[in-house]
PLY file of the C-alpha trace (Angstrom):
ply
format ascii 1.0
element vertex 309
property float x
property float y
property float z
element edge 308
property int vertex1
property int vertex2
end_header
-12.07 -37.71 5.06
-8.55 -36.39 6.79
-8.22 -34.73 3.10
-11.82 -33.22 3.48
-11.53 -31.84 7.14
-8.19 -29.91 5.83
-10.28 -28.59 2.59
-12.89 -27.60 4.94
-10.03 -26.17 7.14
-8.85 -23.86 4.98
-11.71 -22.45 2.98
-13.14 -21.59 6.94
-9.40 -20.17 7.11
-9.92 -18.16 4.27
-13.47 -16.59 4.49
-11.60 -15.87 8.38
-8.26 -14.29 6.98
-11.03 -11.96 3.97
-12.92 -10.96 7.05
-10.13 -9.45 9.36
-9.18 -8.15 6.29
-11.99 -6.23 5.60
-12.92 -4.90 9.13
-9.56 -3.37 9.72
-10.48 -1.42 5.96
-13.53 -0.64 8.16
-12.18 0.47 11.07
-9.24 2.12 9.18
-12.03 4.77 7.71
-13.45 4.86 10.94
-10.60 5.51 12.88
-9.97 8.29 9.95
-13.20 9.67 10.41
-12.89 9.74 13.74
-9.75 11.99 14.12
-10.98 13.95 11.17
-14.44 14.86 13.54
-11.76 15.55 16.62
-9.32 17.89 14.81
-13.22 19.83 13.44
-14.48 20.12 16.60
-11.76 21.30 18.83
-9.03 24.47 19.01
-6.87 22.27 16.94
-8.37 22.88 13.62
-7.72 26.65 13.84
-3.86 25.18 14.03
-4.31 22.90 12.05
-5.64 25.60 8.98
-2.61 27.87 9.72
0.23 25.47 9.94
1.71 22.99 7.57
3.89 21.09 10.18
0.84 21.39 12.43
-1.12 19.94 9.67
1.02 16.92 8.52
1.68 16.06 12.80
-1.65 14.96 12.53
-1.18 12.65 9.22
1.75 10.96 11.18
-0.77 10.64 14.25
-3.47 9.60 12.11
-1.53 7.51 9.81
-0.17 5.89 13.27
-3.70 5.13 14.60
-5.74 3.99 11.46
-3.38 1.50 9.75
-0.55 1.15 12.82
-2.70 0.37 15.61
-5.49 -0.73 13.35
-3.25 -3.98 11.70
-1.94 -4.88 14.88
-5.41 -5.24 16.79
-6.29 -7.24 13.29
-3.47 -9.44 14.26
-3.45 -10.44 17.79
-7.38 -11.02 16.89
-6.45 -13.22 14.73
-4.05 -15.12 16.92
-6.61 -15.07 19.98
-9.82 -15.76 18.74
-8.87 -17.69 15.11
-5.85 -19.32 16.26
-4.54 -18.45 13.23
-0.36 -17.48 13.55
2.63 -16.42 11.54
5.44 -14.46 11.30
6.53 -11.12 10.32
10.38 -12.03 8.74
12.43 -8.97 8.60
16.04 -9.90 8.73
16.61 -11.76 5.34
18.79 -14.98 5.13
20.62 -13.00 2.64
21.29 -8.86 2.37
22.66 -9.07 -1.87
19.32 -10.39 -2.80
17.50 -7.41 -0.74
20.08 -4.25 -1.92
19.29 -5.51 -5.53
15.43 -5.84 -5.18
15.14 -2.05 -3.63
16.28 -0.01 -6.63
14.19 -2.91 -8.80
11.40 -2.52 -7.35
11.81 1.16 -7.02
12.08 1.30 -10.51
8.68 -1.12 -11.38
6.88 1.34 -8.95
7.92 4.45 -10.95
6.73 3.17 -14.31
3.57 2.12 -12.65
2.87 5.98 -12.68
2.59 5.39 -16.28
-0.26 2.62 -16.31
-2.37 4.89 -13.73
-1.56 7.92 -16.40
-2.73 5.66 -18.70
-5.51 4.65 -17.18
-6.55 8.08 -16.52
-6.45 9.10 -19.89
-8.59 5.87 -20.87
-11.62 7.53 -18.62
-11.03 10.68 -19.77
-11.22 9.81 -23.19
-15.21 8.53 -22.11
-15.79 11.45 -20.23
-14.86 10.71 -17.26
-11.86 12.53 -15.14
-10.23 10.78 -11.89
-9.18 13.15 -9.58
-7.49 13.18 -5.71
-6.86 15.99 -3.27
-4.64 19.11 -4.12
-1.33 18.04 -2.41
-0.45 21.23 -0.49
3.90 21.75 -0.15
5.00 23.54 2.94
8.16 25.49 2.43
8.76 26.71 6.06
12.31 24.55 7.15
9.48 22.83 10.44
7.10 22.30 7.81
9.22 20.28 5.66
10.95 17.91 8.31
7.95 16.91 9.43
5.88 16.98 5.76
9.20 14.55 4.84
8.78 12.30 8.01
4.61 11.89 7.11
4.93 11.25 3.46
8.64 9.35 3.19
9.32 7.58 6.81
5.92 6.86 8.37
3.57 5.22 5.82
7.18 3.15 4.21
6.47 1.90 7.99
2.87 1.18 9.08
1.64 0.40 5.59
4.53 -2.66 4.84
3.98 -4.16 8.06
0.08 -3.86 7.28
-0.15 -4.52 3.81
2.88 -7.08 3.65
2.89 -8.63 6.97
-0.79 -8.85 8.48
-2.33 -9.11 5.23
0.48 -10.80 2.82
1.98 -13.43 5.30
-1.02 -15.28 6.51
-1.90 -16.04 2.87
1.33 -16.90 1.23
0.51 -20.38 2.71
-2.73 -20.59 -0.41
-0.30 -19.58 -3.19
1.97 -16.68 -3.32
1.20 -15.29 -6.93
-2.81 -15.01 -4.56
-0.75 -13.63 -1.85
0.34 -10.58 -3.80
-2.99 -10.04 -5.67
-5.03 -10.36 -2.51
-2.98 -8.05 -0.16
-2.19 -5.49 -3.40
-6.36 -4.88 -3.49
-6.51 -4.12 -0.18
-3.59 -1.91 -0.72
-5.33 -0.41 -3.54
-8.54 -0.49 -1.45
-7.18 2.35 1.12
-5.96 4.82 -0.99
-9.42 6.53 -0.94
-9.20 8.06 -4.93
-9.57 5.81 -8.16
-6.11 7.60 -9.22
-4.15 6.56 -6.52
-5.68 3.33 -6.05
-4.84 2.92 -9.59
-1.18 3.23 -8.37
-1.39 1.36 -5.25
-2.66 -1.88 -6.93
-0.25 -2.41 -9.29
3.08 -0.73 -7.08
1.92 -3.31 -4.44
2.44 -6.61 -6.64
5.03 -4.85 -7.43
6.90 -4.45 -3.38
4.92 -7.36 -2.95
7.10 -9.78 -5.29
9.96 -8.68 -4.22
9.08 -9.17 -0.24
7.51 -12.15 -0.66
10.85 -13.40 -3.23
13.35 -12.12 -0.72
11.65 -13.29 2.40
11.39 -10.36 4.82
9.36 -7.41 5.22
12.36 -4.63 5.27
12.32 -5.07 1.37
9.15 -3.32 0.76
9.33 -1.22 3.10
12.93 0.21 1.38
11.10 0.34 -2.17
7.90 2.27 -0.01
10.53 4.80 1.65
12.70 4.88 -2.28
9.57 5.69 -3.99
7.93 8.20 -1.41
11.17 9.66 -1.43
11.40 10.23 -5.05
8.17 11.59 -5.27
8.67 14.12 -2.81
11.57 15.68 -4.41
9.88 15.65 -7.70
7.01 17.74 -6.53
9.41 20.03 -4.49
11.47 20.25 -8.42
8.18 21.12 -10.36
6.65 23.42 -7.87
10.66 25.50 -7.99
9.90 25.16 -12.09
12.61 22.66 -12.39
10.40 20.44 -14.86
12.81 19.26 -16.66
15.04 17.87 -13.89
12.43 16.34 -11.92
11.37 14.52 -15.06
15.25 13.33 -15.50
15.44 12.41 -12.28
11.60 9.66 -12.87
14.22 8.36 -16.08
17.57 8.01 -14.29
15.80 6.70 -11.33
13.96 4.12 -14.11
17.16 3.45 -16.43
19.39 2.47 -12.93
16.66 0.18 -11.52
16.20 -1.48 -14.44
20.05 -2.57 -14.14
19.41 -3.82 -10.51
15.96 -5.59 -11.66
18.15 -7.35 -14.58
20.66 -8.74 -12.31
18.60 -9.25 -9.26
16.38 -11.53 -11.81
19.01 -13.61 -13.19
21.38 -14.06 -9.94
18.20 -14.61 -7.71
14.95 -15.12 -9.47
14.10 -18.37 -9.38
11.07 -20.40 -11.25
9.32 -22.65 -7.74
7.65 -25.38 -8.46
3.96 -25.04 -9.49
1.86 -24.45 -6.68
-0.60 -26.55 -5.45
-3.29 -25.58 -3.02
-7.18 -26.17 -3.16
-10.21 -24.25 -4.55
-12.03 -21.13 -2.34
-9.71 -18.94 -2.06
-12.83 -16.60 -3.72
-13.64 -16.84 -0.15
-11.54 -14.09 1.09
-13.32 -11.59 -1.81
-16.49 -13.00 -1.37
-18.10 -12.54 2.30
-19.90 -9.74 3.65
-17.10 -8.23 6.25
-14.46 -7.42 2.75
-17.45 -6.88 0.16
-19.28 -3.64 2.64
-14.94 -2.77 3.10
-14.57 -2.72 0.22
-18.12 -0.55 -1.10
-17.54 2.01 1.25
-14.04 2.73 0.25
-15.01 2.94 -3.43
-18.35 5.10 -2.55
-15.78 7.50 -0.35
-13.61 7.23 -3.70
-16.62 8.31 -6.31
-16.56 11.96 -4.98
-13.32 11.91 -7.03
-15.10 11.44 -10.22
-16.28 13.58 -12.31
-18.28 12.94 -15.76
-18.53 15.72 -18.53
-21.42 17.64 -18.78
0 1
1 2
2 3
3 4
4 5
5 6
6 7
7 8
8 9
9 10
10 11
11 12
12 13
13 14
14 15
15 16
16 17
17 18
18 19
19 20
20 21
21 22
22 23
23 24
24 25
25 26
26 27
27 28
28 29
29 30
30 31
31 32
32 33
33 34
34 35
35 36
36 37
37 38
38 39
39 40
40 41
41 42
42 43
43 44
44 45
45 46
46 47
47 48
48 49
49 50
50 51
51 52
52 53
53 54
54 55
55 56
56 57
57 58
58 59
59 60
60 61
61 62
62 63
63 64
64 65
65 66
66 67
67 68
68 69
69 70
70 71
71 72
72 73
73 74
74 75
75 76
76 77
77 78
78 79
79 80
80 81
81 82
82 83
83 84
84 85
85 86
86 87
87 88
88 89
89 90
90 91
91 92
92 93
93 94
94 95
95 96
96 97
97 98
98 99
99 100
100 101
101 102
102 103
103 104
104 105
105 106
106 107
107 108
108 109
109 110
110 111
111 112
112 113
113 114
114 115
115 116
116 117
117 118
118 119
119 120
120 121
121 122
122 123
123 124
124 125
125 126
126 127
127 128
128 129
129 130
130 131
131 132
132 133
133 134
134 135
135 136
136 137
137 138
138 139
139 140
140 141
141 142
142 143
143 144
144 145
145 146
146 147
147 148
148 149
149 150
150 151
151 152
152 153
153 154
154 155
155 156
156 157
157 158
158 159
159 160
160 161
161 162
162 163
163 164
164 165
165 166
166 167
167 168
168 169
169 170
170 171
171 172
172 173
173 174
174 175
175 176
176 177
177 178
178 179
179 180
180 181
181 182
182 183
183 184
184 185
185 186
186 187
187 188
188 189
189 190
190 191
191 192
192 193
193 194
194 195
195 196
196 197
197 198
198 199
199 200
200 201
201 202
202 203
203 204
204 205
205 206
206 207
207 208
208 209
209 210
210 211
211 212
212 213
213 214
214 215
215 216
216 217
217 218
218 219
219 220
220 221
221 222
222 223
223 224
224 225
225 226
226 227
227 228
228 229
229 230
230 231
231 232
232 233
233 234
234 235
235 236
236 237
237 238
238 239
239 240
240 241
241 242
242 243
243 244
244 245
245 246
246 247
247 248
248 249
249 250
250 251
251 252
252 253
253 254
254 255
255 256
256 257
257 258
258 259
259 260
260 261
261 262
262 263
263 264
264 265
265 266
266 267
267 268
268 269
269 270
270 271
271 272
272 273
273 274
274 275
275 276
276 277
277 278
278 279
279 280
280 281
281 282
282 283
283 284
284 285
285 286
286 287
287 288
288 289
289 290
290 291
291 292
292 293
293 294
294 295
295 296
296 297
297 298
298 299
299 300
300 301
301 302
302 303
303 304
304 305
305 306
306 307
307 308
């Protein structure tokens, strides 16, 4: 009877965690829409349209509110209403694995661009084009500084706290592989368009693996920061006409990262004991709140899908 009671409790907790993840996605979307509404109905709109610096300052604020604040509230609710408490590991037991894992994970995230491009090519072959919002790069010093902060600094901090922290950490008790993939699915849904969703899911699996295996959220922050930083540098190289250098930067980064990956796998990757967890993990996804959240994000992403003719 005790085992049956424990199994029912685990299934209930899995459903609750899925509902909380779904609620976080819904709140994330609503806060973003609210911020967009405020910008459009206030004098801020003129500044937003005329100044790239103001645009990316708004982006920073929206990221902090829609991701950082929302997931902080979700974690508080999980603890106070549901009694689900879990640590957010920052300081690793050893720093050497983290130092190796960051460039290794970064190389795999860069490689995920090719996987996302392959998906795009396959959809185009059947007459479906996956698009994404046009990238606007500021050129003035103030705009560049704020842009770098909004893309390279803020997302790694708030998104790793939210996804590899609030979503992944309580799921680890149900199996590391499941926790990594489930958090990557949430990460993908929150990226708004099909192209970025594919890349975000794959990179989410990579970041989740190294975060879980090193036992520190700092690993994920480091990988995320390197990935976004190199992406910004590549974009500016391409904009400046230095396409060859952008390509060499990507190939060189992948090559160096692979050497770190090999060293990490040799020195620190361990095949742990087979995980024994009860069934019912599907309840994380199959509940009304999560289904509504996923449907909303996919519907929003559909505006970036174009069909031939």
